[in-house]
C-alpha positions as a Python dict, from the first residue, in 0.01 Angstrom:
ca = {
    (1, 'M'): (0, 0, 0),
    (2, 'D'): (-357, -89, -72),
    (3, 'G'): (-463, -355, -321),
    (4, 'I'): (-566, -113, -596),
    (5, 'S'): (-221, 50, -600),
    (6, 'L'): (-47, -287, -617),
    (7, 'L'): (-277, -402, -897),
    (8, 'T'): (-218, -79, -1090),
    (9, 'I'): (161, -114, -1058),
    (10, 'T'): (143, -478, -1169),
    (11, 'V'): (-69, -400, -1476),
    (12, 'L'): (155, -109, -1576),
    (13, 'A'): (465, -325, -1530),
    (14, 'V'): (317, -593, -1755),
    (15, 'F'): (241, -342, -2032),
    (16, 'V'): (579, -169, -2008),
    (17, 'G'): (762, -503, -1995),
    (18, 'F'): (577, -631, -2300),
    (19, 'E'): (654, -316, -2499),
    (20, 'V'): (1023, -321, -2404),
    (21, 'V'): (1075, -691, -2475),
    (22, 'S'): (885, -683, -2806),
    (23, 'K'): (1119, -413, -2939),
    (24, 'V'): (1438, -617, -2880),
    (25, 'S'): (1596, -746, -3200),
    (26, 'S'): (1683, -1112, -3233),
    (27, 'T'): (2059, -1041, -3229),
    (28, 'L'): (2031, -886, -2883),
    (29, 'H'): (1797, -1151, -2746),
    (30, 'T'): (2067, -1407, -2663),
    (31, 'P'): (2290, -1173, -2457),
    (32, 'L'): (1985, -1044, -2271),
    (33, 'M'): (1873, -1400, -2197),
    (34, 'S'): (2217, -1481, -2059),
    (35, 'G'): (2192, -1185, -1822),
    (36, 'A'): (1842, -1290, -1721),
    (37, 'N'): (1967, -1643, -1651),
    (38, 'A'): (2229, -1502, -1414),
    (39, 'I'): (1959, -1308, -1229),
    (40, 'H'): (1741, -1619, -1208),
    (41, 'G'): (2036, -1809, -1063),
    (42, 'I'): (2063, -1550, -786),
    (43, 'I'): (1689, -1578, -724),
    (44, 'L'): (1723, -1956, -697),
    (45, 'V'): (2004, -1925, -443),
    (46, 'G'): (1794, -1679, -241),
    (47, 'A'): (1495, -1914, -246),
    (48, 'I'): (1714, -2201, -126),
    (49, 'I'): (1849, -1987, 160),
    (50, 'V'): (1497, -1885, 265),
    (51, 'A'): (1381, -2249, 251),
    (52, 'G'): (1678, -2356, 464),
    (53, 'Q'): (1602, -2099, 736),
    (54, 'A'): (1222, -2138, 740),
    (55, 'T'): (1072, -2222, 1078),
    (56, 'H'): (702, -2197, 1000),
    (57, 'P'): (545, -2462, 772),
    (58, 'W'): (375, -2201, 552),
    (59, 'V'): (701, -2016, 496),
    (60, 'L'): (868, -2345, 409),
    (61, 'A'): (591, -2434, 162),
    (62, 'V'): (612, -2096, -13),
    (63, 'A'): (994, -2113, -16),
    (64, 'L'): (990, -2461, -170),
    (65, 'L'): (742, -2339, -432),
    (66, 'A'): (979, -2051, -502),
    (67, 'V'): (1267, -2298, -546),
    (68, 'V'): (1066, -2506, -792),
    (69, 'L'): (951, -2204, -993),
    (70, 'A'): (1298, -2045, -997),
    (71, 'T'): (1449, -2375, -1112),
    (72, 'A'): (1194, -2407, -1393),
    (73, 'N'): (1258, -2047, -1497),
    (74, 'L'): (1635, -2095, -1495),
    (75, 'V'): (1626, -2419, -1695),
    (76, 'G'): (1375, -2272, -1940),
    (77, 'G'): (1599, -1971, -1992),
    (78, 'F'): (1895, -2193, -2078),
    (79, 'V'): (1681, -2397, -2320),
    (80, 'V'): (1563, -2081, -2497),
    (81, 'T'): (1919, -1945, -2512),
    (82, 'D'): (2044, -2272, -2659),
    (83, 'R'): (1774, -2266, -2926),
    (84, 'M'): (1857, -1907, -3013),
    (85, 'L'): (2226, -1993, -3049),
    (86, 'E'): (2133, -2283, -3279),
    (87, 'M'): (1961, -2032, -3507),
    (88, 'F'): (2284, -1834, -3550),
    (89, 'R'): (2506, -2132, -3624),
    (90, 'G'): (2586, -2211, -3984),
    (91, 'R'): (2412, -2492, -4159),
    (92, 'K'): (2586, -2826, -4176),
    (93, 'P'): (2713, -2930, -4519),
    (94, 'D'): (2490, -3172, -4705),
    (95, 'Q'): (2565, -3538, -4660),
    (96, 'P'): (2674, -3728, -4973),
    (97, 'A'): (2382, -3891, -5147),
    (98, 'K'): (2346, -4263, -5101),
    (99, 'A'): (2273, -4495, -5390),
    (100, 'A'): (1911, -4587, -5440),
    (101, 'P'): (1833, -4951, -5363),
    (102, 'N'): (1764, -5037, -5728),
    (103, 'E'): (2089, -4886, -5862),
    (104, 'T'): (2395, -5100, -5913),
    (105, 'Q'): (2747, -5005, -5811),
    (106, 'S'): (2852, -4942, -6170),
    (107, 'E'): (2562, -4701, -6228),
    (108, 'T'): (2653, -4513, -5912),
    (109, 'R'): (3018, -4481, -6021),
    (110, 'E'): (2910, -4360, -6364),
    (111, 'N'): (2688, -4096, -6207),
    (112, 'K'): (2975, -3973, -5988),
    (113, 'E'): (3214, -3958, -6282),
    (114, 'A'): (2958, -3774, -6494),
    (115, 'K'): (2915, -3511, -6222),
    (116, 'R'): (3290, -3441, -6217),
}
C-alpha cells in the first residue's frame, strides 16, 4: 500500500474510534477496559517474544520500545479501571466528630446526650 492509503485508513480509524468510544456509557466503560487490558497483556507477551528472538539491533530496539509502550498501556489501563471502580463503590460512613480543642469532656458528653 502507498503512504496516502495508509494515512487515509489511519485518519478514518481515529475518527471512527473516537465516535465509538465517546458513545459508551460509564457503566459499560469498566468491563470494556477489562477486555482491553487483556488484549494489551497479549500484546505485551508478543512484544517480549519478538524482543527475545531479535537478531538485528534495530529490531531489538523497536521490540524493546514496544515492550515499554505495551507495559505503560497495560498499567495505565489497570489504573483507569481501578479509578472507575472507585466511582461505583458506596461512600464510607462519616467518622464520629472529635471534640474541639477548647471543649471540655463534660461539654462533649452533654452534646452527645442532647443529640440522642
